[in-house]
Backbone and ligand atoms as CSV (ligand in chain L), in Angstrom:
chain,resi,resn,atom,element,x,y,z
A,1,MET,N,N,-12.161,12.010,-7.159
A,1,MET,CA,C,-10.945,11.355,-6.715
A,1,MET,C,C,-9.830,11.517,-7.759
A,2,LEU,N,N,-10.197,11.410,-9.042
A,2,LEU,CA,C,-9.200,11.569,-10.095
A,2,LEU,C,C,-8.625,12.986,-10.098
A,3,ARG,N,N,-9.506,13.967,-9.838
A,3,ARG,CA,C,-9.037,15.359,-9.787
A,3,ARG,C,C,-8.046,15.547,-8.637
A,4,GLU,N,N,-8.369,14.967,-7.481
A,4,GLU,CA,C,-7.476,15.056,-6.322
A,4,GLU,C,C,-6.137,14.385,-6.632
A,5,LEU,N,N,-6.188,13.239,-7.312
A,5,LEU,CA,C,-4.951,12.552,-7.686
A,5,LEU,C,C,-4.088,13.433,-8.593
A,6,HIS,N,N,-4.720,14.041,-9.606
A,6,HIS,CA,C,-3.974,14.928,-10.511
A,6,HIS,C,C,-3.377,16.116,-9.765
A,7,GLN,N,N,-4.148,16.685,-8.837
A,7,GLN,CA,C,-3.636,17.822,-8.060
A,7,GLN,C,C,-2.411,17.405,-7.244
A,8,ASN,N,N,-2.494,16.223,-6.614
A,8,ASN,CA,C,-1.370,15.780,-5.787
A,8,ASN,C,C,-0.158,15.391,-6.626
A,9,ILE,N,N,-0.400,14.794,-7.787
A,9,ILE,CA,C,0.724,14.448,-8.677
A,9,ILE,C,C,1.467,15.711,-9.088
A,10,ASN,N,N,0.721,16.758,-9.358
A,10,ASN,CA,C,1.339,18.009,-9.824
A,10,ASN,C,C,1.790,18.921,-8.691
A,11,ASN,N,N,1.562,18.496,-7.445
A,11,ASN,CA,C,2.019,19.279,-6.301
A,11,ASN,C,C,3.473,18.905,-6.006
A,12,PRO,N,N,4.418,19.848,-6.146
A,12,PRO,CA,C,5.842,19.523,-5.945
A,12,PRO,C,C,6.163,19.028,-4.532
A,13,LYS,N,N,5.221,19.185,-3.610
A,13,LYS,CA,C,5.402,18.711,-2.238
A,13,LYS,C,C,5.487,17.181,-2.190
A,14,TYR,N,N,4.876,16.482,-3.166
A,14,TYR,CA,C,4.825,15.017,-3.143
A,14,TYR,C,C,5.647,14.420,-4.275
A,15,ASN,N,N,6.496,13.451,-3.945
A,15,ASN,CA,C,7.174,12.690,-4.997
A,15,ASN,C,C,6.899,11.207,-4.871
A,16,CYS,N,N,5.997,10.859,-3.951
A,16,CYS,CA,C,5.659,9.463,-3.717
A,16,CYS,C,C,4.184,9.388,-3.324
A,17,ILE,N,N,3.432,8.536,-4.008
A,17,ILE,CA,C,2.002,8.395,-3.729
A,17,ILE,C,C,1.702,6.909,-3.594
A,18,ALA,N,N,0.935,6.534,-2.563
A,18,ALA,CA,C,0.624,5.119,-2.336
A,18,ALA,C,C,-0.854,4.843,-2.593
A,19,HIS,N,N,-1.108,3.759,-3.287
A,19,HIS,CA,C,-2.456,3.255,-3.502
A,19,HIS,C,C,-2.625,2.086,-2.537
A,20,ILE,N,N,-3.419,2.279,-1.487
A,20,ILE,CA,C,-3.498,1.298,-0.397
A,20,ILE,C,C,-4.889,0.670,-0.360
A,21,HIS,N,N,-4.927,-0.633,-0.175
A,21,HIS,CA,C,-6.208,-1.324,-0.064
A,21,HIS,C,C,-6.040,-2.570,0.795
A,22,THR,N,N,-7.136,-3.285,0.982
A,22,THR,CA,C,-7.081,-4.537,1.722
A,22,THR,C,C,-7.797,-5.611,0.916
A,23,HIS,N,N,-7.601,-6.868,1.298
A,23,HIS,CA,C,-8.290,-7.986,0.652
A,23,HIS,C,C,-9.203,-8.650,1.671
A,24,PRO,N,N,-10.211,-9.386,1.212
A,24,PRO,CA,C,-11.071,-10.122,2.144
A,24,PRO,C,C,-10.244,-11.097,2.970
A,25,TYR,N,N,-10.618,-11.294,4.210
A,25,TYR,CA,C,-9.850,-12.123,5.131
A,25,TYR,C,C,-10.259,-13.580,5.006
A,26,ILE,N,N,-9.833,-14.194,3.893
A,26,ILE,CA,C,-10.208,-15.581,3.637
A,26,ILE,C,C,-9.004,-16.507,3.706
A,27,GLY,N,N,-7.841,-15.977,4.072
A,27,GLY,CA,C,-6.642,-16.811,4.150
A,27,GLY,C,C,-6.053,-17.085,2.774
A,28,GLY,N,N,-5.014,-17.928,2.727
A,28,GLY,CA,C,-4.401,-18.335,1.467
A,28,GLY,C,C,-3.857,-17.170,0.674
A,29,THR,N,N,-4.193,-17.117,-0.616
A,29,THR,CA,C,-3.583,-16.138,-1.510
A,29,THR,C,C,-4.069,-14.714,-1.276
A,30,CYS,N,N,-5.069,-14.512,-0.441
A,30,CYS,CA,C,-5.513,-13.135,-0.184
A,30,CYS,C,C,-4.408,-12.320,0.486
A,31,ARG,N,N,-3.368,-13.018,0.980
A,31,ARG,CA,C,-2.238,-12.319,1.597
A,31,ARG,C,C,-1.423,-11.538,0.587
A,32,PHE,N,N,-1.533,-11.892,-0.679
A,32,PHE,CA,C,-0.598,-11.376,-1.675
A,32,PHE,C,C,-1.251,-10.365,-2.620
A,33,PHE,N,N,-0.433,-9.499,-3.186
A,33,PHE,CA,C,-0.887,-8.598,-4.234
A,33,PHE,C,C,-1.317,-9.435,-5.440
A,34,SER,N,N,-2.439,-9.077,-6.038
A,34,SER,CA,C,-2.911,-9.794,-7.225
A,34,SER,C,C,-2.219,-9.231,-8.469
A,35,ASN,N,N,-2.340,-9.958,-9.582
A,35,ASN,CA,C,-1.813,-9.436,-10.845
A,35,ASN,C,C,-2.475,-8.105,-11.196
A,36,GLN,N,N,-3.777,-7.999,-10.904
A,36,GLN,CA,C,-4.485,-6.742,-11.170
A,36,GLN,C,C,-3.918,-5.609,-10.301
A,37,ASP,N,N,-3.584,-5.906,-9.042
A,37,ASP,CA,C,-2.969,-4.890,-8.176
A,37,ASP,C,C,-1.681,-4.367,-8.816
A,38,LEU,N,N,-0.845,-5.300,-9.295
A,38,LEU,CA,C,0.436,-4.904,-9.876
A,38,LEU,C,C,0.241,-4.113,-11.169
A,39,ARG,N,N,-0.749,-4.544,-11.983
A,39,ARG,CA,C,-1.044,-3.784,-13.211
A,39,ARG,C,C,-1.492,-2.363,-12.878
A,40,THR,N,N,-2.283,-2.222,-11.817
A,40,THR,CA,C,-2.756,-0.895,-11.420
A,40,THR,C,C,-1.583,0.014,-11.057
A,41,ILE,N,N,-0.652,-0.515,-10.279
A,41,ILE,CA,C,0.509,0.295,-9.869
A,41,ILE,C,C,1.350,0.679,-11.082
A,42,ARG,N,N,1.554,-0.292,-11.982
A,42,ARG,CA,C,2.322,0.027,-13.213
A,42,ARG,C,C,1.606,1.091,-14.037
A,43,SER,N,N,0.277,0.985,-14.141
A,43,SER,CA,C,-0.496,1.959,-14.920
A,43,SER,C,C,-0.385,3.350,-14.313
A,44,LEU,N,N,-0.451,3.427,-12.981
A,44,LEU,CA,C,-0.303,4.731,-12.323
A,44,LEU,C,C,1.091,5.289,-12.580
A,45,GLN,N,N,2.098,4.425,-12.390
A,45,GLN,CA,C,3.490,4.860,-12.565
A,45,GLN,C,C,3.751,5.324,-13.998
A,46,ASP,N,N,3.220,4.590,-14.959
A,46,ASP,CA,C,3.498,4.907,-16.366
A,46,ASP,C,C,2.616,6.024,-16.907
A,47,GLY,N,N,1.385,6.127,-16.397
A,47,GLY,CA,C,0.425,7.024,-17.029
A,47,GLY,C,C,0.111,8.308,-16.286
A,48,PHE,N,N,0.534,8.396,-15.038
A,48,PHE,CA,C,0.182,9.575,-14.242
A,48,PHE,C,C,1.442,10.216,-13.689
A,49,GLN,N,N,2.015,11.101,-14.464
A,49,GLN,CA,C,3.232,11.793,-14.049
A,49,GLN,C,C,3.001,13.302,-14.123
A,50,PRO,N,N,3.738,14.074,-13.329
A,50,PRO,CA,C,3.545,15.527,-13.317
A,50,PRO,C,C,3.827,16.150,-14.678
A,51,SER,N,N,3.131,17.234,-14.954
A,51,SER,CA,C,3.306,17.908,-16.240
A,51,SER,C,C,4.608,18.701,-16.304
A,52,ASP,N,N,5.283,18.902,-15.144
A,52,ASP,CA,C,6.505,19.705,-15.145
A,52,ASP,C,C,7.775,18.871,-15.337
A,53,GLY,N,N,7.639,17.570,-15.638
A,53,GLY,CA,C,8.808,16.747,-15.911
A,53,GLY,C,C,9.389,16.033,-14.701
A,54,ARG,N,N,8.932,16.378,-13.491
A,54,ARG,CA,C,9.399,15.624,-12.316
A,54,ARG,C,C,8.912,14.192,-12.421
A,55,LYS,N,N,9.493,13.297,-11.615
A,55,LYS,CA,C,9.030,11.912,-11.567
A,55,LYS,C,C,8.353,11.666,-10.221
A,56,VAL,N,N,7.159,11.106,-10.272
A,56,VAL,CA,C,6.446,10.701,-9.062
A,56,VAL,C,C,6.454,9.184,-9.011
A,57,TYR,N,N,6.726,8.621,-7.846
A,57,TYR,CA,C,6.767,7.176,-7.668
A,57,TYR,C,C,5.489,6.706,-6.996
A,58,PHE,N,N,4.937,5.614,-7.513
A,58,PHE,CA,C,3.722,5.040,-6.947
A,58,PHE,C,C,4.050,3.741,-6.224
A,59,LEU,N,N,3.496,3.607,-5.028
A,59,LEU,CA,C,3.626,2.380,-4.250
A,59,LEU,C,C,2.250,1.749,-4.134
A,60,GLY,N,N,2.225,0.433,-4.115
A,60,GLY,CA,C,0.997,-0.269,-3.787
A,60,GLY,C,C,1.085,-0.699,-2.343
A,61,GLY,N,N,0.042,-0.484,-1.569
A,61,GLY,CA,C,0.043,-0.885,-0.171
A,61,GLY,C,C,-1.082,-1.867,0.086
A,62,LEU,N,N,-0.801,-2.867,0.907
A,62,LEU,CA,C,-1.797,-3.886,1.200
A,62,LEU,C,C,-1.813,-4.168,2.700
A,63,LEU,N,N,-2.992,-4.092,3.268
A,63,LEU,CA,C,-3.191,-4.481,4.671
A,63,LEU,C,C,-3.984,-5.773,4.635
A,64,THR,N,N,-3.382,-6.853,5.113
A,64,THR,CA,C,-4.077,-8.131,4.980
A,64,THR,C,C,-3.637,-9.122,6.047
A,65,VAL,N,N,-4.297,-10.254,6.013
A,65,VAL,CA,C,-4.048,-11.305,6.983
A,65,VAL,C,C,-2.641,-11.893,6.770
A,66,GLY,N,N,-1.991,-12.273,7.857
A,66,GLY,CA,C,-0.667,-12.869,7.766
A,66,GLY,C,C,-0.725,-14.379,7.579
A,67,LYS,N,N,0.452,-14.986,7.611
A,67,LYS,CA,C,0.580,-16.418,7.364
A,67,LYS,C,C,-0.274,-17.265,8.308
A,68,GLY,N,N,-0.338,-16.863,9.559
A,68,GLY,CA,C,-1.045,-17.661,10.551
A,68,GLY,C,C,-2.548,-17.448,10.566
A,69,ASN,N,N,-3.053,-16.535,9.740
A,69,ASN,CA,C,-4.480,-16.250,9.647
A,69,ASN,C,C,-5.097,-15.897,11.003
A,70,ASN,N,N,-4.346,-15.155,11.803
A,70,ASN,CA,C,-4.917,-14.664,13.060
A,70,ASN,C,C,-4.503,-13.204,13.234
A,71,PRO,N,N,-5.227,-12.476,14.084
A,71,PRO,CA,C,-5.003,-11.023,14.163
A,71,PRO,C,C,-3.594,-10.618,14.576
A,72,ASP,N,N,-2.888,-11.529,15.261
A,72,ASP,CA,C,-1.559,-11.164,15.751
A,72,ASP,C,C,-0.501,-11.121,14.665
A,73,ASP,N,N,-0.778,-11.700,13.510
A,73,ASP,CA,C,0.244,-11.650,12.458
A,73,ASP,C,C,-0.275,-11.003,11.169
A,74,ASP,N,N,-1.299,-10.188,11.277
A,74,ASP,CA,C,-1.731,-9.420,10.111
A,74,ASP,C,C,-0.570,-8.566,9.616
A,75,GLU,N,N,-0.619,-8.228,8.343
A,75,GLU,CA,C,0.542,-7.593,7.729
A,75,GLU,C,C,0.180,-6.314,6.980
A,76,ILE,N,N,1.133,-5.426,6.936
A,76,ILE,CA,C,1.107,-4.298,6.002
A,76,ILE,C,C,2.325,-4.486,5.109
A,77,SER,N,N,2.120,-4.417,3.822
A,77,SER,CA,C,3.258,-4.508,2.914
A,77,SER,C,C,3.077,-3.520,1.761
A,78,PHE,N,N,4.184,-3.198,1.125
A,78,PHE,CA,C,4.162,-2.281,-0.007
A,78,PHE,C,C,4.916,-2.916,-1.168
A,79,VAL,N,N,4.478,-2.614,-2.384
A,79,VAL,CA,C,5.238,-2.991,-3.579
A,79,VAL,C,C,5.572,-1.731,-4.348
A,80,PHE,N,N,6.658,-1.837,-5.077
A,80,PHE,CA,C,7.170,-0.714,-5.844
A,80,PHE,C,C,7.839,-1.274,-7.083
A,81,HIS,N,N,7.607,-0.673,-8.240
A,81,HIS,CA,C,8.247,-1.131,-9.461
A,81,HIS,C,C,9.333,-0.158,-9.892
A,82,ASP,N,N,10.542,-0.686,-10.032
A,82,ASP,CA,C,11.662,0.099,-10.517
A,82,ASP,C,C,11.914,-0.310,-11.965
A,83,ASP,N,N,11.987,0.675,-12.856
A,83,ASP,CA,C,12.123,0.373,-14.283
A,83,ASP,C,C,13.369,-0.456,-14.597
A,84,ASN,N,N,14.422,-0.316,-13.821
A,84,ASN,CA,C,15.667,-1.038,-14.093
A,84,ASN,C,C,15.763,-2.381,-13.381
A,85,HIS,N,N,15.114,-2.503,-12.241
A,85,HIS,CA,C,15.313,-3.702,-11.420
A,85,HIS,C,C,14.048,-4.504,-11.158
A,86,GLY,N,N,12.899,-4.075,-11.659
A,86,GLY,CA,C,11.670,-4.840,-11.472
A,86,GLY,C,C,10.958,-4.523,-10.163
A,87,TRP,N,N,10.232,-5.521,-9.658
A,87,TRP,CA,C,9.384,-5.315,-8.487
A,87,TRP,C,C,10.146,-5.471,-7.186
A,88,TYR,N,N,9.824,-4.625,-6.238
A,88,TYR,CA,C,10.294,-4.765,-4.862
A,88,TYR,C,C,9.076,-4.924,-3.973
A,89,LYS,N,N,9.189,-5.783,-2.955
A,89,LYS,CA,C,8.129,-5.904,-1.950
A,89,LYS,C,C,8.748,-5.588,-0.596
A,90,VAL,N,N,8.127,-4.664,0.109
A,90,VAL,CA,C,8.615,-4.250,1.421
A,90,VAL,C,C,7.628,-4.774,2.450
A,91,THR,N,N,8.111,-5.604,3.376
A,91,THR,CA,C,7.229,-6.221,4.368
A,91,THR,C,C,7.621,-5.776,5.774
A,92,ASN,N,N,6.952,-6.320,6.749
A,92,ASN,CA,C,7.208,-6.001,8.162
A,92,ASN,C,C,7.042,-4.519,8.446
A,93,ILE,N,N,6.019,-3.922,7.855
A,93,ILE,CA,C,5.711,-2.513,8.101
A,93,ILE,C,C,4.942,-2.403,9.418
A,94,THR,N,N,5.311,-1.462,10.232
A,94,THR,CA,C,4.529,-1.194,11.442
A,94,THR,C,C,4.123,0.272,11.446
A,95,VAL,N,N,3.113,0.560,12.218
A,95,VAL,CA,C,2.628,1.930,12.344
A,95,VAL,C,C,3.012,2.434,13.730
A,96,MET,N,N,3.649,3.597,13.768
A,96,MET,CA,C,4.073,4.175,15.039
A,96,MET,C,C,3.343,5.493,15.265
A,97,GLN,N,N,2.987,5.741,16.508
A,97,GLN,CA,C,2.439,7.035,16.884
A,97,GLN,C,C,3.086,7.420,18.210
A,98,ASN,N,N,3.719,8.560,18.246
A,98,ASN,CA,C,4.431,9.011,19.448
A,98,ASN,C,C,5.380,7.935,19.977
A,99,ASN,N,N,6.150,7.328,19.081
A,99,ASN,CA,C,7.129,6.290,19.418
A,99,ASN,C,C,6.519,5.024,20.013
A,100,THR,N,N,5.222,4.813,19.805
A,100,THR,CA,C,4.580,3.593,20.271
A,100,THR,C,C,3.990,2.873,19.075
A,101,GLU,N,N,4.291,1.564,18.971
A,101,GLU,CA,C,3.732,0.797,17.864
A,101,GLU,C,C,2.242,0.596,18.092
A,102,ILE,N,N,1.466,0.788,17.028
A,102,ILE,CA,C,0.022,0.591,17.111
A,102,ILE,C,C,-0.287,-0.785,16.528
A,103,PRO,N,N,-0.679,-1.748,17.371
A,103,PRO,CA,C,-0.952,-3.092,16.857
A,103,PRO,C,C,-2.321,-3.164,16.185
A,104,PHE,N,N,-2.567,-4.258,15.510
A,104,PHE,CA,C,-3.853,-4.477,14.855
A,104,PHE,C,C,-4.889,-4.984,15.851
A,105,ALA,N,N,-6.123,-4.779,15.530
A,105,ALA,CA,C,-7.224,-5.410,16.251
A,105,ALA,C,C,-8.248,-5.839,15.208
A,106,ARG,N,N,-8.976,-6.899,15.486
A,106,ARG,CA,C,-9.991,-7.346,14.534
A,106,ARG,C,C,-11.365,-7.179,15.181
A,107,THR,N,N,-12.241,-6.483,14.474
A,107,THR,CA,C,-13.597,-6.261,14.944
A,107,THR,C,C,-14.549,-6.682,13.835
A,108,ASN,N,N,-15.448,-7.587,14.142
A,108,ASN,CA,C,-16.390,-8.086,13.131
A,108,ASN,C,C,-15.667,-8.495,11.848
A,109,ASN,N,N,-14.590,-9.267,12.007
A,109,ASN,CA,C,-13.812,-9.782,10.883
A,109,ASN,C,C,-13.090,-8.704,10.082
A,110,ARG,N,N,-13.018,-7.508,10.580
A,110,ARG,CA,C,-12.263,-6.456,9.885
A,110,ARG,C,C,-11.106,-6.022,10.776
A,111,THR,N,N,-9.985,-5.805,10.148
A,111,THR,CA,C,-8.814,-5.385,10.902
A,111,THR,C,C,-8.740,-3.875,10.933
A,112,LYS,N,N,-8.366,-3.337,12.062
A,112,LYS,CA,C,-8.117,-1.906,12.167
A,112,LYS,C,C,-6.984,-1.717,13.166
A,113,MET,N,N,-6.434,-0.532,13.194
A,113,MET,CA,C,-5.409,-0.257,14.176
A,113,MET,C,C,-6.056,-0.160,15.550
A,114,ARG,N,N,-5.418,-0.765,16.544
A,114,ARG,CA,C,-5.940,-0.660,17.899
A,114,ARG,C,C,-5.775,0.749,18.416
A,115,GLU,N,N,-6.701,1.160,19.259
A,115,GLU,CA,C,-6.573,2.468,19.915
A,115,GLU,C,C,-5.475,2.362,20.967
A,116,ILE,N,N,-4.679,3.411,21.104
A,116,ILE,CA,C,-3.668,3.401,22.169
A,116,ILE,C,C,-3.929,4.540,23.131
L,1,ZN,ZN,ZN,-5.620,-6.272,-4.261
């Protein structure tokens, strides 16, 4: 996996790479990025840059339960650290395929995109 990451960082085709994960569906603070999540993104941003001097930006992505703790308000969000302005959190992310939004479905307590 590390080799693949290095290859993609050094591939001029990519200037943005996302580290995406989910948290256990226990409600409460599991909705939010942890301090460890943020440290990971900063470490990637600071320590893994292309050897040719280009800048690659790392985003953290989280798929998790929403405020209401039910499948209809599950969320996808991204965080990004800008050296001059600090952290940004981008919420209300949806997934589109052929101009149709793909909603979430929960199966055996795990969320996945519904088939369309
Ligand atoms: Zn996390």
